[in-house]
C-alpha positions as CSV (number, residue, x, y, z in Angstrom):
1,M,134.9,44.8,64.4
2,Q,136.8,48.0,64.9
3,K,134.8,51.2,64.3
4,T,136.4,53.7,62.0
5,K,136.6,57.3,63.4
6,K,134.3,59.7,61.6
7,K,136.3,62.4,59.8
8,L,135.2,65.9,60.8
9,T,134.5,68.3,58.0
10,K,136.4,71.5,57.7
11,A,133.4,73.4,59.1
12,Q,132.9,71.2,62.0
13,R,136.7,71.7,62.9
14,R,136.3,75.4,62.8
15,R,133.2,75.3,65.1
16,R,135.0,73.1,67.5
17,R,137.9,75.4,67.7
18,R,135.6,78.4,68.0
19,N,133.8,76.8,71.0
20,R,137.0,75.9,72.7
21,R,138.2,79.6,72.3
22,I,134.8,80.8,73.7
23,A,135.0,78.4,76.7
24,W,138.5,79.4,77.4
25,R,137.7,83.2,77.2
26,A,134.7,82.6,79.4
27,T,136.8,80.7,82.0
28,L,139.4,83.4,81.9
29,C,136.8,86.1,82.6
30,V,135.4,84.2,85.5
31,L,138.8,83.6,87.0
32,T,139.8,87.3,86.6
33,L,136.5,88.3,88.1
34,I,137.2,86.0,91.2
35,G,140.7,87.4,91.4
36,L,139.5,91.0,91.4
37,V,136.9,90.3,94.0
38,L,139.7,88.7,96.1
39,V,142.0,91.5,95.7
40,A,139.2,94.0,96.5
41,A,138.2,92.0,99.6
42,L,141.8,91.8,100.8
43,S,142.3,95.4,100.2
44,A,139.1,96.3,102.0
45,G,140.1,94.0,104.8
46,E,143.6,95.4,105.0
47,A,142.0,98.9,105.2
48,A,139.5,97.9,107.9
49,F,141.8,95.8,110.2
50,N,145.1,97.8,109.7
51,G,143.7,101.2,108.7
52,P,143.8,104.5,110.6
53,S,141.0,103.6,113.1
54,Q,142.3,101.0,115.7
55,T,138.6,101.1,117.1
56,V,137.2,99.8,113.8
57,G,139.9,97.0,113.4
58,D,139.4,95.8,117.1
59,L,135.6,95.8,116.7
60,L,135.8,93.7,113.6
61,T,138.4,91.5,115.2
62,V,136.6,90.7,118.5
63,S,133.2,90.3,116.7
64,M,134.5,87.7,114.2
65,L,136.5,85.8,116.8
66,E,133.1,84.9,118.4
67,T,131.7,83.4,115.3
68,S,132.2,79.8,114.1
69,A,132.5,80.6,110.4
70,L,134.5,83.8,110.3
71,K,137.1,83.6,113.2
72,F,139.8,82.7,110.5
73,V,139.4,86.1,108.9
74,P,141.3,88.2,111.4
75,R,144.1,85.7,111.3
76,I,144.7,86.6,107.7
77,F,145.7,90.1,108.7
78,Y,147.1,89.6,112.1
79,S,149.7,87.5,113.8
80,Q,148.8,85.6,116.8
81,E,150.8,88.1,118.9
82,K,148.8,91.0,117.4
83,L,145.6,89.1,118.0
84,D,146.5,88.5,121.7
85,E,147.0,92.4,122.0
86,V,143.6,93.0,120.5
87,V,141.8,90.7,122.8
88,A,143.6,92.0,125.8
89,R,142.6,95.6,125.2
90,N,139.1,94.6,124.5
91,S,138.2,92.4,127.5
92,V,135.9,92.1,130.6
93,S,137.4,91.9,134.2
94,E,137.4,88.5,135.8
95,D,137.9,89.6,139.3
96,N,134.3,88.9,140.6
97,D,133.3,89.1,144.4
98,E,131.2,86.5,146.1
99,T,127.4,87.1,145.5
100,D,125.9,88.8,148.4
101,T,122.5,87.1,148.7
102,S,121.4,89.5,151.4
103,L,120.9,92.2,148.5
104,I,118.1,90.1,147.2
105,V,114.7,90.0,149.1
106,V,112.3,87.9,147.1
107,A,108.9,89.5,146.9
108,K,106.1,87.5,148.5
109,P,103.2,86.7,146.2
110,T,100.2,89.0,146.7
111,P,97.1,87.0,147.2
112,I,93.9,88.0,145.4
113,P,91.4,89.1,148.0
114,D,87.8,88.2,147.9
115,P,85.1,90.9,147.5
116,G,84.3,90.8,151.3
117,E,87.8,91.5,152.2
118,V,88.0,94.5,149.7
119,Q,84.9,95.9,151.2
120,A,86.3,95.7,154.7
121,A,89.5,97.3,153.8
122,E,87.7,100.2,152.2
123,A,85.4,100.6,155.3
124,G,88.4,100.6,157.7
125,E,89.2,104.3,157.3
126,G,92.2,105.6,159.3
127,E,93.7,102.0,159.7
128,A,97.4,101.9,159.2
129,Q,98.4,100.0,156.1
130,T,101.7,98.3,156.1
131,A,103.5,96.1,153.7
132,D,106.8,94.3,153.2
133,A,108.7,96.5,150.8
134,A,110.0,93.5,149.1
135,S,106.3,92.5,148.3
136,T,105.9,95.3,145.8
137,P,107.6,94.6,142.5
138,Q,110.0,97.2,141.2
139,P,108.7,99.2,138.4
140,T,110.5,98.5,135.0
141,P,111.5,101.3,132.7
142,A,110.2,102.3,129.3
143,P,106.6,101.3,129.6
144,E,106.1,102.3,126.1
145,N,108.2,99.3,125.1
146,L,106.0,96.9,127.0
147,L,104.8,94.2,124.6
148,S,102.7,92.1,127.0
149,S,102.1,91.6,130.7
150,E,100.3,88.5,131.7
151,D,100.9,85.1,133.5
152,G,103.4,86.9,135.8
153,I,105.6,87.7,132.8
154,E,106.4,91.1,131.4
155,L,107.8,91.3,128.0
156,Y,109.5,94.3,126.6
157,Q,111.3,95.3,123.4
158,V,114.8,96.8,123.8
159,K,116.3,98.8,120.9
160,S,119.4,100.9,120.2
161,G,121.4,102.0,117.2
162,T,123.1,98.6,116.7
163,Y,120.6,96.1,118.1
164,N,117.2,94.9,118.6
165,G,116.1,92.6,121.4
166,Y,113.7,91.5,124.1
167,M,113.7,91.5,127.8
168,M,111.4,89.1,129.7
169,V,110.7,89.8,133.4
170,V,109.6,86.9,135.3
171,L,108.2,88.3,138.7
172,D,108.3,84.9,140.5
173,P,111.8,83.4,140.5
174,S,110.7,80.2,141.8
175,R,109.2,79.5,138.4
176,V,112.7,79.7,136.7
177,T,114.6,76.4,136.5
178,V,117.1,74.7,134.2
179,G,115.8,72.4,131.6
180,T,118.0,69.9,129.7
181,C,117.8,68.0,126.4
182,R,117.6,64.8,128.3
183,D,117.8,63.1,131.7
184,K,121.4,62.1,131.2
185,F,124.2,63.7,129.0
186,N,125.6,60.8,127.0
187,G,127.0,62.5,123.9
188,S,123.7,62.2,122.0
189,R,122.4,65.3,119.9
190,G,120.9,68.1,121.9
191,L,117.5,69.5,121.4
192,Q,116.2,72.8,119.9
193,L,115.1,75.4,122.5
194,K,111.4,74.9,121.6
195,D,111.8,71.2,122.2
196,I,113.5,71.6,125.5
197,A,110.5,73.9,126.6
198,K,108.0,71.4,125.4
199,R,109.8,68.7,127.2
200,Y,109.0,70.4,130.5
201,D,105.6,72.0,129.3
202,A,107.3,75.3,129.9
203,L,105.7,78.6,129.2
204,A,108.9,80.4,128.2
205,A,112.6,79.7,127.7
206,I,116.0,81.2,126.8
207,N,119.1,79.3,125.7
208,G,121.5,78.4,128.5
209,G,125.1,77.5,129.0
210,G,127.9,76.5,126.7
211,F,128.5,73.2,125.0
212,E,131.2,71.3,123.2
213,D,131.4,72.6,119.7
214,K,134.6,71.5,118.0
215,G,135.1,73.1,114.7
216,G,131.7,74.8,115.0
217,V,129.9,71.5,114.2
218,G,129.1,70.1,117.6
219,N,125.8,68.3,118.1
220,G,124.9,70.4,121.0
221,G,124.6,67.5,123.3
222,T,127.4,67.9,125.8
223,P,127.4,70.9,128.1
224,V,130.6,72.6,129.6
225,G,131.0,73.1,133.3
226,L,128.5,72.5,136.1
227,V,124.9,71.8,135.4
228,V,122.2,71.2,138.1
229,A,118.6,70.8,137.2
230,Q,115.8,70.7,139.8
231,G,118.3,69.7,142.5
232,K,119.9,67.0,140.6
233,L,123.7,67.2,139.6
234,M,123.7,66.6,135.8
235,H,127.2,67.4,134.8
236,T,130.7,68.5,136.2
237,G,132.8,68.7,133.1
238,N,135.6,71.3,132.2
239,A,134.1,74.7,131.6
240,G,137.2,76.0,129.7
241,Q,137.4,79.8,129.1
242,Y,133.7,80.2,130.4
243,N,133.9,79.4,134.1
244,I,131.2,81.4,135.9
245,T,128.3,79.3,137.3
246,V,124.9,80.9,137.6
247,G,122.4,79.2,139.7
248,F,119.4,79.7,142.0
249,N,119.4,78.4,145.6
250,Q,116.6,77.1,147.5
251,D,115.6,80.6,148.6
252,N,115.2,81.4,144.8
253,I,118.2,83.9,144.9
254,M,120.5,83.9,142.0
255,V,124.2,83.1,142.8
256,L,127.3,83.7,140.7
257,A,130.5,81.9,141.4
258,K,133.8,81.2,139.5
259,N,134.7,77.6,139.0
260,M,132.0,76.2,141.3
261,S,132.5,72.7,142.3
262,K,129.8,70.1,143.0
263,S,130.5,70.3,146.8
264,E,130.3,74.1,146.7
265,A,127.0,73.8,144.9
266,K,125.6,71.4,147.5
267,E,126.9,73.8,150.4
268,K,125.2,76.8,148.7
269,G,121.9,74.9,148.2
270,I,122.0,75.3,144.5
271,R,118.7,73.9,143.0
272,D,119.5,74.8,139.4
273,A,122.7,76.1,137.7
274,I,124.5,76.2,134.4
275,T,127.9,77.5,133.4
276,F,129.2,80.3,131.0
277,G,130.3,83.9,131.5
278,P,131.5,86.4,131.9
279,A,129.7,87.9,134.8
280,L,128.2,91.4,134.0
281,I,127.0,92.8,137.3
282,V,127.9,91.5,140.7
283,N,126.2,92.9,143.9
284,G,124.8,95.8,142.0
285,E,128.2,96.8,140.5
286,P,128.9,96.5,136.9
287,V,132.1,94.7,136.0
288,A,135.0,96.6,134.3
289,V,134.9,96.5,130.5
290,K,137.7,97.5,128.2
291,G,137.2,98.6,124.6
292,A,134.7,96.7,122.5
293,S,134.8,93.7,124.8
294,S,133.8,90.9,122.4
295,G,132.4,93.1,119.8
296,L,128.7,93.2,118.2
297,N,127.1,89.8,118.3
298,P,123.8,88.1,119.2
299,R,123.6,87.8,122.9
300,T,121.7,86.1,125.8
301,A,122.0,87.2,129.4
302,I,120.1,86.5,132.7
303,G,119.9,88.6,135.9
304,Q,117.9,89.3,139.0
305,R,116.5,92.4,140.6
306,S,116.5,93.1,144.3
307,D,112.9,91.9,144.6
308,G,113.8,88.6,143.1
309,A,112.3,89.0,139.7
310,V,114.4,87.3,137.0
311,L,115.5,89.2,133.9
312,M,116.0,87.3,130.8
313,L,117.5,89.1,127.8
314,V,118.0,88.2,124.2
315,I,119.7,90.4,121.5
316,E,119.5,89.7,117.9
317,G,122.5,90.2,115.8
318,R,124.5,89.7,112.5
319,Q,121.4,91.1,110.6
320,A,121.1,94.4,108.7
321,S,118.4,95.5,111.2
322,S,120.5,94.4,114.2
323,L,124.1,94.1,114.1
324,G,124.3,92.9,117.8
325,A,125.4,94.1,121.2
326,T,128.6,94.4,123.3
327,Y,129.0,93.3,126.9
328,A,128.9,96.9,127.9
329,D,125.3,97.1,126.0
330,L,124.2,94.1,128.1
331,I,125.3,95.7,131.4
332,S,123.6,99.0,130.5
333,I,120.3,97.2,129.7
334,M,120.5,95.1,132.8
335,L,121.2,98.1,135.0
336,E,118.3,100.0,133.4
337,Y,115.9,97.1,134.4
338,G,117.3,97.0,138.0
339,A,119.6,94.1,137.9
340,I,121.6,93.4,141.1
341,N,123.4,90.5,139.5
342,A,123.7,89.4,135.8
343,I,125.7,87.2,133.6
344,N,126.2,86.6,129.8
345,M,125.1,83.3,128.6
346,D,125.9,81.4,125.2
347,G,125.3,83.8,122.2
348,G,125.6,83.7,118.5
349,S,123.2,81.5,116.7
350,S,122.1,80.0,120.1
351,S,120.6,83.2,121.3
352,L,116.8,82.5,121.3
353,M,113.8,83.5,123.4
354,Y,110.7,81.1,123.3
355,Y,107.2,82.3,124.7
356,K,103.8,80.7,124.4
357,G,104.7,78.2,121.8
358,E,106.8,80.4,119.5
359,Y,110.1,82.2,119.1
360,V,110.1,85.9,120.1
361,N,113.3,86.9,118.3
362,N,113.8,86.1,114.5
363,G,117.4,84.7,114.9
364,V,116.0,81.2,114.3
365,V,114.5,82.4,111.0
366,L,118.1,83.3,109.7
367,T,120.3,80.7,111.3
368,G,118.1,77.8,112.2
369,S,117.7,76.8,115.8
370,R,120.8,75.2,117.0
371,T,120.7,72.2,119.2
372,M,121.7,72.7,122.8
373,P,121.9,70.8,126.1
374,T,120.6,73.3,128.5
375,A,118.1,76.2,128.8
376,F,116.5,78.5,131.5
377,I,112.8,77.6,131.4
378,V,109.7,79.3,133.0
379,R,107.0,77.1,134.1
């Protein structure tokens, strides 16, 4: 039996027409607001990227190009040719010398004397006291920024107008090794930094080298470039644009090398190594930096002092309280802390420092801890 359509009253028809008009006007208002916001955003972007200050436009461009989510923005305002020009005048020199390992003399651990030895030393007046210069750890700057000093690790806060970060000084370089997400890289998902640290029962860790991240949605399980962990060759894949290998040899001296092959790693006696870049300091000399380099972003870097102590630096970024650091900033910090050699590691949302069971920096709170294949760990 076919139902008959109920006839609307005149009042009901009026209400329906009125509701349709209200809905249409509301939709039109929303679309107009969205259009105005887009026009304002494009106008502001045009003023920022192509305004009177080339410095501001360059800084915005190179900063965004390092992100996964915002790297498309500069392409709205610049052609590829213009982008290439911006990158060229904001870059880091890649002409790096071979690491001179003789510049590093690893300090010998100072044994704790028993009370009898202390008394004998105090009684021996006039006796000459000699010591290997390298056995005395170098003083680190800004003691007022020292947050803790125990377990052979010094933790400092580093601050400037655009960034907040943390420097970890590991006095014994033999404690620093490479940790991996698993025993064999097979394309499976990587691990968060805290889980890599826990896998090795490590006291501390920072994120390591780069990894495949197509479209910004990689699973963090496949590294790029050479990876050596505790003397075992783990990976030899293509490093892409980041082609500097940083490793520690059997003498616990940090070595930097461009496009290091597995045969070169064996020849140099590399026990632990990962790949990223660029190099920041080589043989005590800072690399040449042009312009804003790669802009203000979260950063991770590792270096070594002349006494062998390892410098592990993480800078927070993309926050109101900490915009981030440039490569020039990293170089300045590393030089302040006495680095002879230093290199930039993977940054962005990967930049994390772990110590005593928790994250030191708050990047993980804002972005979530990304999964990754490698880390530098301290045991």
